[in-house]
N, C-alpha and C positions, 0 to 999 in steps of 0.2 A: 716448340721453339719458333719464334718469328723474328725476322730482321726488322728492326725499327729505325735505326739511324746509323749513319756513318759520317764522321767529321774529323777534323784535324786541328792542330795548333796553329795552322795558317789558313784562316778563312778566306783569304784573297786568292791564293793559289789552289786551295782545295776547299771549297765551301761545303757547308753541311748539306747532307742528303737525308731527307726523311722518307721512310718507306711506309706504305699504307696497306690496310687490309685489301685483299683482292689482288688483281693484276697490277704490277708495276712495270712500266716500259722505259727502257733506257734508249733514248733516241738521239742519234748524232747526225748533224747536218753541217755541210760546209757553208759558212756564211760570208767569208771574205770574197768579194767579187773577183779578186785577182786569182783565186784558187778554185773557181767554179768548175774548171775542167777536171778536177780531181773527184774521185768517188768517196763514199762514206767509210772506207776502210782506214785503219790506222788513226782513228780519232779518239781512242781511249776507252772503248767499250770493254775490250778484253783486259785492259789495264785495271779498270774498275773491279773486275772479278779478282784480279791478283791482289788488289788492296783489301777487298773483303776477306779473302782467304788468309792473307797475312794477319789481319786483325783477329781472325778466328784461330790464330795460333798455328799457322802452317810453318813449315821450315822455310828458310830463305837461303838457297844454295847460291853458288857463285854466278849462276845464270839468271838469278832473279833481278828484275829491273832495279830494285833498291841497291843491289850490289854492283851491277853493271854501271849504273848512273849514280854512284854514291855521292858525287859532288852536288847533284841536284836534289837528292832526297835525304841526305844525311841528317838534316836538322828537323825532319818531320816526326811528329808523334800522332798516331792515329787512334781514334776511339770508335768502338762499335757498341751499339746498344741492342741487346737481345731480350725478347720477352720469353719468359719461361712458361711451361704449361700450367703452373699454379699462379700466374698473373704477376709475377715479380719481374723486375727489369735489371738485367745484369749488364754492366758496362765494362768492357775490356779496354785498357789503355796499353798501347804498345809502341815504343819508340823504335825508329829504324836503326839507330846506332847505339852501341854500348852493350853491356852485359847485364843480365837480370833487369831488363827494362820493361817488365810487364807488371801491371797492377789490375786489380779487379774490385769492383764495387757493386753493391746490390741496393736497389731502391724500390719503393712501392709506387713511385710516380714515373710516368713515361715522359720523355722529352727533356731530360736533364742535360746540362752541359758541365763537364768536369775539367775543362781546359785549365781553369785557374785554381783547381783544388790541389793543395800540397800533397805530395806523395805520402806523407805520414798519415794523412786523413783517410786514405783508401782502406777498405776492409782487408784486402790482401795487397801487399806492395813488395817491390824489389824481388820479383819472382823470375826464376829461370823458366825455360820453355816447358820442360817436362812437369815441373811442379804446377805451373799455371794450367796446363792441360788437365791435370788431375782435379784441380779445384773447379775449373769450369765444367768438367764432365759431371761432377757431383752436383753443382748448382743447376745445371740444365736438366739432370735426372730424366734422361730419355729412356724410360723403362721399356718402351716398345722395341728397342734395338739391343737391349742387354743380351749377352755380355759384351757387346761391341761398344766402343766409345763414340762420342759425338762426331769425331772427325772421320770415322770410317765411311760414312755416306755423303760427306760434304761434296766430294768431287763430282757426284752425280747431279748435284744442283748448281755447282759452280763450273759448268762445262766451258772449255775453250773450243775453238773451231774443230780441232782434230778429235775432240771427244764425242762428236756426233756421228762418227763413222760406225760405231758399234754401240747399241743401247746399253749393254752390260759391261763391256770391257773398256775402261777409260785410261788415258795416258798416266794417271796417277799411279797405276799399278803396273806400268809397262816394264819396270826394272825388277819387279818382284816375282813371286810364284803364284800359281793358281790358288793356292790355299790362302793367299792374302786377301782375296776378294770373292771367290766362289762360295765359301760358307756364308758370308754376309748376304750375298745375292740370293742364295737359297732360302735364307730366313725371310727376306723381304717377299719372296714369292710363295711363302707359306709352307716351305719344306723344313724338315728337321736339320738344322745346320750342324748339329753334333754328329749326325751320321756322315755328313760330308767331311767333317774334320777327321773322323775315324778312318775314312777311306784314304785320306792323305797320310795318316799315321801308318796305316798298313803298307802303303806304297813305300814309305821311308824304311820300314822294317824289312820289306822285301829287298830293297836296294842294298841294305846292310848285309843280307845273307848271300847275295850274289858275289 
């Protein structure tokens, strides 16, 4: 799975970003002479991560920028192009506002733009979040992390500032339990994740007996 492009229905306010093989650097710099005394924080680098995550079908709680600033982002539609391991290109279309606002298309060619394509022409259209995640997980077919789905490891690659405090434990799992992330991490490190899951199952059974 490779990130190939991110764009929107408003190329003026959010122009297309193409990603390339190898290292891609997001560089932010204060250019307005009147603001030269400011540093390079709060220029949108973390926001870009939030947009990528949203396009990759994250949830959007009440603290998400799209919810907090709904008046500014309510009319946006974002598109993300992902290259699969078998050389196909999957594009996810997701609108900021509305219900069942997700559509998915598959192409053999990279660099397509689907901004003007009618919803009815998409391979999968008018999807809710859970349905869209299932379809995208099947299309990406990340067999190396089965039985976990594609979103389980995304947080490790889309880290925000506070996610660098610990290599393994990230804020995505802060409100959950250890079993939400430790079996996955064990698998990535070459251990048997099922043994870790069994450990937590035994902990649950012990708790029930007490």
